[in-house]
Structures are given as structure tokens and as C-alpha cells.
N, C-alpha and C positions, 0 to 999 in steps of 0.2 A: 485622411488618417496619417499621422506621422509614422516614420519608419519604425521607431522603437515600439509604438503601440501595435503596429502590424505584426511585428515579431512576437510581441506578447500574446496577441490573439491567436496567431497560428500555433504558437507554442502551447497555449491552453488546449486547443483542439487536438494537437498531437498527444498530449497527456490524457485527454478524454478517451481516445482510442486505446492507448496503452493501459488505462485504468480498468478496462473491461476484465482484466485478470481478477479483479476484486469480486466478480460475480461468481467465483468458484463454488460457493455454497449452493448456488442455484442448480449446479450440476452434480454436487456431491452425492446426494441420495440416489438420483436416477442412474448414475454411473455405477455406484456401489451395488445397487440392487440388480441392474441388468447384467452386469459382468460377474456377479457373485464374489466380489472382493470385500474385505473388511473395511470398516471406516478408516482405520489407520493406514491400510494399504492404499486406499484411494486418496486420502489426504496428503500422502507423500508427494503426489504429483504437484500439488499446490505449494507444499513446503519447499520442494526442490526449486520451483520456479522463483519463489521469493529469495531463497538462498543464493541462487545464481544471479538474480537481479542485484543484490547487495554486493557480491564479490566482483561482478563485472563493472558495476558503477564505480568502484574504487579504481579499476584500471582505466575506464573510459574518462574519468575526471582528470587523471594524470596525463592522458594522451590527447586531450581535447585541443591543446595548443599545436599539436603535431598534425592531427587529421582533420580538425575543424568540426564544429557542431553539426553542420549539414551532412557530412559524410557519415559520421557516427550514427546520427538519427536515421538516415536512410537505410544503412546496413542493419541497424537494430530493428527497424520496422519490418524489413524483409524477413529477418530471422524469426521474429515473433509470429509473423504470418505463416511461415513454413512450419513453425511449431504446432500450430493448429491443424495444418494439413496432415502432418505426421500423426498427431493425436487422433484425428478422424480415422486413419487407417488402423491405429492401435485399438480403438473402440470397436471397429467393425470386426476385427479378428480376435479381440480379447487378449491382446498382448500387453500385459501390465508394464513390462520393462520398456516397451516402446512408448507407452504413455508417459513414463518418467522421462524418457529421452526427448520426446517431442514437446510436451507441455512444460516439463520441468527444466531440462537442460537447455535445449535449443530456444524455447520460448523465453526462459529466464535470462539467458545471455542477450537475447534481442532486447528485452526490457531494460537491462542494465546499460546497454550501449545507447539506447534512445532516451532514457530517463534524464540523465544528468544534463545533456546538452541544452535543452530548452530553458531549464532553470538557471544554469550558469550564464547562458547568453543574455537572458532578460536581466539578471542581476548586474551584469556588466553595463547594460544600457541605462539602468535606472540608478542614479547616484543618490536620489532622495526617495523616500517612501518605498524602501526596498521590501519591507514586509508585505506591503499591499501588492506590489507588482509580482514578486515571486509567489506570494500566496495565491494570487489569481491563477498563475500557471499550474501549480500543484493542485488547485481546486479542481481543475479538469480531470486529474487522475482520480480524485475522490468521486466524481460524478460518473466515472466509467461503469461502475456496477449498476447504476440506474439505467444507463443506456442499454446495457446488455440484458439485464433481467426483465425490464419492462417493454423494451422496444425490439432490439436486435434479435435476441434469442427466441422470444415468442414468434416473431415473424418468420425467422428462418426454420424454426421447428414446424411451423405450419406448412411452409413451402416444401419441407422434406418429409411430411406426413409423420412427424414425431421421431424420425430417425436421428439418433444422437451423432453418429459418425458423419452423416451427410451435413448436419448442422455445423459441425466443426469445420468441414470443408468450406462451407459457405462463409463462415466467419474469417477463415484464412484468406479467402479471395477478397473480402472487403478490406481487410487490413493491408494486403499487399498493394492495393490500388491507392488507398487514401493516405496512409502514413508518409510514404515518400514525397507525395505532392505537398503536404503540409510542411514537412521537414525542409523542403527546398528553400523556404523563406528564412531559415536561420542563418544569421551572420553576426559575427562579433564586431564591436566598434573598434576604431583604431586605438591601440594600447598607448598608455603613458609610459614611454621608454625610461624616463628618469626614475619614476616610482618603481618600475619593474626591477631595475638594477639593485635597488636597496633591498627589495624583498627576496631576491635570489640568494642572498647571503645565508639564509636559514634553510636548512635541509628539511624536506618533508618528514623524514624519519625522526628527526629531533622533535618536531611538533607532535607526531603521533605518540611518542613515548612520554610526553609531558602530562602532568597531573590534570590540567584543564581539559585536554582532549579526552583523557580516560573517563573523567567524571561525566562530561557531556555524552560520550558514547554509551556509558552505562545507563543513564537516565533515559536516553533516547531508545535504547534497547527495551527497557521495561515498558515504556509507553507503547512501543510496537507490540510487545507480547500481549498486553491488555487488549489492544484492538484486534489482533489476529485471532484471539479466542473466539471472537464473534464473526469476523469477516469470513473465516473458514467454516464456521458451524452455526451461524445465527439462524439459518432456516431450519436445520434439524433440531436445534435446541427449542425453538418456538413450536415446532411440530410436536415435540415431546410433551410440552405443556398443554397444547391443544388436545392431544390424545388422552391425557389424564382427565380433562374436562369432558371429553366425549364419552368417557367410560361411565357416565352417570345414568346410563340407561336410554339415552337418545338413540333412535334408530337411524342409521345411515347405511346405504349400500356401500360395498367396498370401493366402487368407482367414485361415488360421491365423496366418501371420506378422503381418499387419496387426492382427488382433485381439489377439495377445499383446503387440505393441508398444504399442498404445493402452491396454491394461489396465495395463501397467507404468508408462506415463506418468501415467495417472490415479492410480495408487497413490502415486507419488512426489509428485504435487501435493497429495494428501490428507495424507500423512505430513508433508511439509515445512510445510504450512499449520498443523499442530499446533505445530511448533517456532516458526513465525512468531508464532502467538498466544501461546504460553507465554513466548517471549522478551520480549514486551511487558509481561507481568505480572511475570516474574521479574526482568528487568533494571530495571524501574521500582521494584520493591521494594528491590533491591540498592542502587540509587542513593540511597535514603533513608538508607542506612547509610554508604556510602563516598564519597558525593558524586557530583554529576551529571557533571562533566567527567572525573573519573577513570574513570567508567563508560564514557563515550564513547571514551576512549583504549584501554580494554581491548577494546571492540567492534571498533575499527579495526585494532588490532594483531593480534587473533585472526583476523580475516578476511583480512588480508594473508598470514598464514601458510597459511591454508586455500587461498587462490588459488594460492599457490606449489605446494602439494601437488596441486591439480587439474591443473596443467600436466604433472605426472609420472604421474598415475593414469589408467588406462584400464579399470578393473574397474567394472562397473555398481553393485555393492553398495557399494564404497568411494566411488564418485562420489556415490551417493545419500546416504550418511552425511555427506559433506562439504557437500553442498548443504543438508542439514537444519541443519548448524551455521551456515552462512552466513545462512540464513533466521532462525535463532534470534537472531543478532546484528542482522540487518536489523530485525526486530520490536523488538529492544531499543532502537534509536534512537527509534522512535515511542513507546515506553514511558517513556523518560527525558525527551523534549522538553517535554511539558506542564509537568512540575514544574520543569524548568530555566528555562522561560520565566517561570513564576510567581515563582521565586526571584530572577530578574533584575529583573523589572519590577512585581511586585505583582499582586494579583487584579484591580484595576480595568482595567489595560492588558493583562492576560493574553490575553483573546480576540483583541484587535486584533493584538498582536505574535505570538501563536501562529499566527494566520492568515497573517501576513507570513512567518514561518518556513516555512510549508507551501508557499510558492512554490518552495522547494527541491525539493518533490515534482514540480512541473512540469518542472523542469530534469532531474531524475533519471529521470522517466518518459519523457522524449525520448531522453536519452543511452543509458541502459541497454539498452532493447529494440533500438534502432537499431544499437548496436555489434554485437550478435549477428546481427541481420538482415542487416547489410552483410557480415559474415564468411560467413554461410551462403550468400548469393547469389553471392559472389565467390570465396570460398576454402572450398568445401563440406567438403573432407576435413580441413581444419585450422581450421574455424570455432571450435570450442571452445578450442583451444590459443591462438589469437590473442586471443580475447575474454578469456580468463583472464589473459593477460599485461597487457592494457590495464587490466583491473579491478584486478589486484594493484598495478600502478604507481600508480593513483589512490589506493588505500587507504594506501599508504606516504606519499604526499603529504598525505593527510588526517590521518594520525597526527602528523606533524611540525607541521602547521598548528595542531593543537589546543593546542600549547604557546605559541601567540601569545595565547591567551585569558588574561586576568588579571581576577580578580574585582574588584579595586580600580578597574579601568577602567570598570566598569558605573556609569552615572550614579546617584548616590544620590537616590532620588525623595523622600526625606523632607526634603531641604534645598533 
């Protein structure tokens, strides 16, 4: 295996472990019910984690040339692991603020430090088929929920006799061992000094204030909000639909009902995570052929249609299929963005501006989960309906906003 492919593979597995954060909805109901916290209170732990991921990614991307991808990923992996350990203590003693600090702040900072490095490193190594290569790496992040919800969490819950806090301790131990080992393979290729000097003329701040950056940031944010509506609450939303169908007179014991609902939710998390992961790889590859912005428009338009259908659908199987399509498109945004960033700004500025684009993740990580949490706490019976109306409206806005992007408006870095 060549060096660049070894880096791509280890980067993918690094993202696979980081992506376990996407299995939050697997824990949402158990944590909320066992601790007596509201849906909104519990969901803030996940929202804070994604918020800090985006903010820290912006800093990490700008500092990667100083500290290197290996060091950033190792430190980030350690912080993510310690976030789980602190969260385990918080769950054991029902300290909500400590859950926010551990899973949200500490874990989110760790994710941000470790996320950008593998993507930017692989992008630097692959001058051709960038969408395919970087799509493969971020595909690992999408598969993280599958690993957590179907393998890691059930195994560790069994070992801990169903104790949530102990399970979080075990997850932290796994992360602190594996992520630094995988991150140790990350290494940037030798830079093109001549090209770098040309690129250094343009400031990062000038790019961020430009119209093309703002347009891409906005449509990426909306794409994230749509996906986060389901990533944070897909299991509870599916369980709500199943509860309605179970109210037709079928007799279940409480234990059987809860077990069947939890199993259905875990299955949807696992299956949708496959679509999330494959979307990153597939749409990244497709964008190599049809163009980055055309791909984004397809993603936004398709999701707008799906959200419209979700308003009308109340069948669990159809709901699950539509959720998987949304997650396919959600992942696609992350698969396309690295190559779009490199196309716009070149390889030298790619880590910094890619990190800046990921602040959209912070915004989407707050808005998406809190839309559903607010609806569930205040309009329990219509939570899904209202959330889908809001999400669909945002996607329509995002689709039309994408037409404000003009390739000619991007500052020509060579001049």
C-alpha cells in the first residue's frame, strides 16, 4: 500500500471513531428518562458538542501548519476520550452541567481538533479525484453511528449490566487507546513553496468576508440543520410513530414495548449511518464529474422534497426510508465541501478556510436538535410535523440561495 493510501485509510478509521458522536440519539431517551431531564436539556449536550466541533475546527484548520496534523489529532482524540469519562461521572451523579462540560465542551473541542487534520492531509496528498479521496475519509465519520449503536454501545452496555455511566467510561477508554495510534500515521506531503508564496498574498479574513464564502457557508449550514433534525432525534421520532401504531389495541408488556421501541430506534440509527457514510463517498465522487455547486443544489432540492413527504407520511417503514435519504444527502454535503474549498482557495489555504466553513456545523448543531427538542417538549403530538415544516422551509431557502454563488466572484489567488 502506498503512503498516501495508508494515510487515507488510517484517516478514515480515525473519523470512524470520532463519528460515534452521531449515535447520540441512541442515548437521548435513556439519559433523559433515567436522569429526569427534559428533551431540550439532554439534547444540549449534543448541541454543545457539535457547536464546539465547528468552532474548534476553524482554529485547528488555521493552526495545522504550525502544530501539524498528527499532534492536533492526538490531542483531539485524548480530549474526546476524556469527555466521555467526565460524562460518565456526570451521569452517575446526575450533574447536568458536568454532562455539558464533558460531552459538550471537552468532547466537542476534541472532535474539532481531530476532525480537520485527516481531511486536509488526505486532500494535500491527492491532487486528482479529490472528491473520492476526501469523501472516503469523511465517510468514516458517517459510519461512526453504526459502530456505536449496533456494536460498541450494546457490547459495553452488556458488560456494564446496562449502567449508562459505566458504558461511557468504557467508551472513553476505547477512544483514548485507538485514536492516538491511528493519528500517528498522519503526515503532510512536502509543500510547493512557489505556489505557497502566491497564495499568502490574500488574507484569510478577506476570503471569509467575500460573497462566495458566505453563500457556501449558508447552504452548508442549512444542509446540516436538515440532517441534525434526525441525527439527534431519529430514534425518538421513530418511536413516536411506533407508539401510535401500538395504540391500536395490541397487547404488549411495558418491558416488551420499551425493548422493541429501543431496538427499532437503534436499527434506524445504524442503517441511516450507513447512508450518511455512503453519501459522503458517493456525492464526493459525483461532484468530481458534475461540479461541486451543482451537487449541492441536488442535495438541497432532494431533501426539500423528502421533508414535504415526511409531513404526510406516518408509516414507520416509509419514515425510515425517507430518513435514510436525508442522511444520504446530509453526508453528501460533508463529502463535497473539502474539494469545493480546495477548488475555491487552493491547497495552501484549504485547511484554514475548510475549518472556517465548519463553523456552519456549530450553527447547524445548535439549530437542528433544538428545533425538535422544542417541538417535543411543547407540542409532543405534532413535534415531527412542525419540525419537518421548519426544516423543509429552510431547505427551499438554501436551494435558491445557492444560485447567488458565482465562480467568477471567487478571488483569483494567482493574480
